[in-house]
Every structure is written in structure tokens, then in C-alpha cells.
C-alpha positions as CSV (number, residue, x, y, z in Angstrom):
1,M,-10.2,149.8,-45.0
2,I,-10.4,152.2,-47.5
3,F,-13.2,153.9,-49.1
4,V,-13.1,155.0,-52.5
5,I,-16.4,154.7,-54.0
6,K,-19.2,156.2,-52.8
7,D,-23.1,155.6,-52.8
8,I,-26.1,157.8,-54.3
9,D,-29.1,156.1,-54.0
10,A,-32.3,157.2,-55.5
11,W,-34.9,159.6,-55.4
12,T,-38.8,159.1,-54.5
13,P,-41.5,161.9,-55.0
14,Q,-43.0,160.7,-51.1
15,I,-41.6,158.0,-48.7
16,R,-44.3,155.5,-49.6
17,S,-44.1,156.3,-53.3
18,K,-45.9,154.1,-55.7
19,T,-43.8,155.9,-58.7
20,A,-41.7,152.8,-60.4
21,I,-38.5,154.1,-60.4
22,R,-35.6,152.3,-60.5
23,S,-34.7,152.6,-57.1
24,S,-30.6,151.2,-57.4
25,K,-28.1,153.2,-56.6
26,K,-25.1,155.0,-58.4
27,H,-21.8,154.6,-57.6
28,I,-19.2,156.8,-58.0
29,F,-15.4,157.7,-57.3
30,I,-15.0,159.7,-53.8
31,D,-12.2,161.5,-56.4
32,P,-12.2,160.8,-59.8
33,S,-8.7,161.0,-60.1
34,I,-8.4,157.5,-58.3
35,G,-10.3,155.5,-61.1
36,L,-8.3,157.7,-64.3
37,A,-5.0,157.3,-62.0
38,A,-5.9,153.2,-61.6
39,L,-6.4,153.1,-65.7
40,N,-3.5,155.7,-66.5
41,I,-5.5,158.4,-68.2
42,G,-4.4,162.0,-68.4
43,P,-5.7,164.9,-69.7
44,E,-4.1,164.5,-73.4
45,Y,-7.0,161.4,-73.3
46,F,-10.2,163.1,-73.0
47,Y,-9.6,165.3,-76.3
48,N,-10.4,162.0,-78.4
49,D,-13.3,161.2,-75.4
50,L,-15.5,163.8,-74.4
51,D,-17.7,161.1,-73.5
52,T,-15.9,159.7,-70.8
53,F,-15.0,163.1,-69.7
54,G,-19.0,163.9,-69.6
55,H,-18.6,161.2,-66.7
56,V,-15.6,162.3,-64.8
57,F,-17.2,166.2,-64.8
58,E,-20.3,164.7,-63.0
59,N,-18.4,162.2,-60.3
60,L,-16.9,165.6,-59.6
61,V,-19.8,168.0,-59.4
62,L,-21.3,165.1,-57.0
63,R,-18.5,164.8,-54.9
64,D,-18.9,168.9,-54.5
65,L,-22.2,168.4,-53.7
66,L,-21.4,165.5,-51.7
67,V,-19.6,168.0,-49.6
68,Y,-22.1,170.3,-48.9
69,A,-24.7,168.5,-47.9
70,E,-23.0,167.1,-45.4
71,A,-22.7,171.3,-44.4
72,H,-26.1,171.7,-44.3
73,D,-27.4,168.3,-42.9
74,A,-28.9,167.9,-46.5
75,R,-28.6,164.9,-49.4
76,V,-27.5,164.2,-52.5
77,M,-29.7,161.8,-54.6
78,H,-30.4,161.0,-58.3
79,Y,-33.6,160.2,-60.0
80,S,-34.2,157.9,-63.1
81,D,-37.7,156.2,-64.5
82,D,-39.6,154.3,-66.6
83,M,-40.2,156.2,-68.9
84,G,-36.9,157.8,-69.5
85,L,-36.7,160.4,-67.0
86,K,-33.5,161.3,-65.6
87,I,-32.0,163.9,-63.4
88,D,-28.1,164.1,-62.4
89,A,-28.6,165.2,-58.8
90,I,-31.3,165.7,-56.5
91,F,-30.3,168.1,-53.4
92,Q,-33.0,167.5,-51.3
93,L,-32.8,169.0,-47.1
94,N,-33.9,167.7,-44.3
95,D,-37.5,169.9,-44.3
96,G,-38.4,168.6,-47.5
97,R,-37.2,171.2,-50.0
98,Y,-34.7,169.9,-52.8
99,A,-32.9,171.5,-56.0
100,L,-32.8,169.3,-59.4
101,I,-29.6,169.3,-61.0
102,E,-28.7,168.4,-64.4
103,I,-25.0,168.7,-64.8
104,K,-23.1,169.2,-68.2
105,T,-19.7,170.1,-69.9
106,G,-20.4,172.4,-72.7
107,E,-22.9,175.3,-73.2
108,S,-24.5,173.8,-75.9
109,A,-26.1,171.4,-73.8
110,I,-27.9,173.7,-71.2
111,P,-31.3,174.0,-73.3
112,A,-31.8,169.8,-73.2
113,A,-30.9,169.8,-70.1
114,E,-33.3,172.5,-69.2
115,K,-35.7,171.5,-71.2
116,N,-34.9,167.8,-69.1
117,L,-35.4,170.1,-66.1
118,L,-39.1,171.3,-67.0
119,K,-40.3,168.0,-68.1
120,F,-40.0,166.9,-64.3
121,K,-41.4,169.6,-62.8
122,E,-44.4,169.1,-65.2
123,L,-44.9,165.1,-64.1
124,I,-44.6,166.6,-61.3
125,K,-47.5,169.1,-61.7
126,K,-49.8,167.0,-63.9
127,H,-49.1,164.5,-60.7
128,N,-50.5,166.9,-58.6
129,D,-53.4,168.1,-60.7
130,K,-55.0,164.9,-60.9
131,V,-54.4,163.9,-57.2
132,L,-56.3,167.6,-56.7
133,S,-59.6,167.2,-58.9
134,D,-60.3,163.5,-57.1
135,K,-62.3,165.3,-53.8
136,E,-63.5,162.2,-52.7
137,H,-59.9,160.2,-53.2
138,P,-57.2,162.7,-53.1
139,G,-53.8,161.0,-53.5
140,V,-51.1,162.3,-52.5
141,K,-49.3,165.4,-53.7
142,Y,-45.9,165.8,-54.4
143,R,-44.0,168.9,-52.9
144,E,-42.5,171.1,-56.7
145,P,-38.3,171.2,-56.6
146,S,-37.7,174.8,-55.3
147,L,-34.5,175.1,-57.0
148,M,-33.8,173.9,-61.1
149,M,-29.8,174.3,-62.0
150,V,-27.9,173.0,-64.5
151,I,-24.2,173.0,-63.5
152,C,-22.3,174.0,-66.2
153,A,-18.4,172.6,-67.2
154,K,-18.1,175.7,-69.4
155,A,-20.5,178.2,-69.1
156,A,-19.4,182.3,-69.4
157,M,-20.9,183.6,-66.8
158,S,-23.9,182.8,-64.2
159,F,-27.1,183.6,-65.4
160,T,-31.2,182.3,-64.9
161,T,-33.1,181.3,-67.9
162,N,-36.5,182.9,-68.9
163,N,-37.7,179.3,-67.2
164,G,-36.3,179.7,-64.2
165,V,-33.4,177.5,-64.3
166,K,-30.4,178.5,-62.8
167,I,-27.3,177.8,-65.1
168,I,-24.3,177.7,-62.8
169,P,-20.5,177.6,-63.9
170,I,-18.5,174.7,-61.8
171,G,-15.9,178.1,-60.8
172,C,-18.9,179.8,-59.6
173,L,-20.2,176.8,-57.0
174,K,-19.2,177.6,-53.5
175,D,-21.2,177.1,-49.8
């Protein structure tokens, strides 16, 4: 049997979470060139279809993240909730620390990706503030992300935004 598809699980803030998330798996190709070859799509095709290129690039980055995760006994997951908040990848170590990762093709998408990551972090903070305010019946406190990053196909250099989000060009990813 040949395995060409990899399932990426949905992430939940806690093992016993009541948060309404979409728990369906995300399916990616082990190598995104498999799908492109099956459709007879060459590089020239993407000059007129940057949206599809974005999906292929995301698949490529997820594949690399899965390789890094295996080397570090970690997991790669995704997040999507009922309020429309989505995170492309969550890289979680076995001790519970995690990184929120957005995957974008161009520098022009960085501000929106950063805003999305900060929105997620603020959602966690608001939840924790609410939990800690009820001294009699506190709920489950969620761990805040240890790292937020945008992996970008075309960024001039790596840098950290004023909000602490790391911007990493794909060529700078390494173990």
C-alpha cells in the first residue's frame, strides 16, 4: 500500500475541552508534487492561479513541519472554531508547549496573519481571565502559546514584529 495522504488532527486547548471546534482532520499530500503531477500542472500554471499556489505552499510547509515534529517527538495540528477563527498549524511539544503558525505566500499577507495570531492569543487570555475571576468554581485554564510565527514564501528576511510574532521565510526553516 502506498501512502500519499497524511491526516492532520484538529487541536483542542485541553484534552477535556468543551470549546466548540471543528474536529475534522485536514488532509495533505505527503509530497504536494503528487497532486500537481496527477493534474498535469506545471510551474507556469501558477502565474494565473495564485490561490492554488497558496494551498500547495501550505501543504509543502505542513509536510516540512511534520518532519520536524517527528524529530522532536511533537505533533502538528490545525485549529478551526465555530466563530471562524482558523490557525494553519499548531506545533505542539509533548510537554504541552505550542506554537501558533500561519502560512502565507507573500509579505503583503503578514499583517492579516499577525492579526489572526494575536486574536487567538487574546481569546485564550480572555478565557483565562474569566476562569480566574470565578474563585468558587474555576474552570480549566488554557496554556498560552509559547511562540507565534508566520512562515512566508517570499519575505526578505526573518524578523520579529512589535507584537512578538516571528516572521520566517521558508528558506530559513531548519532543525
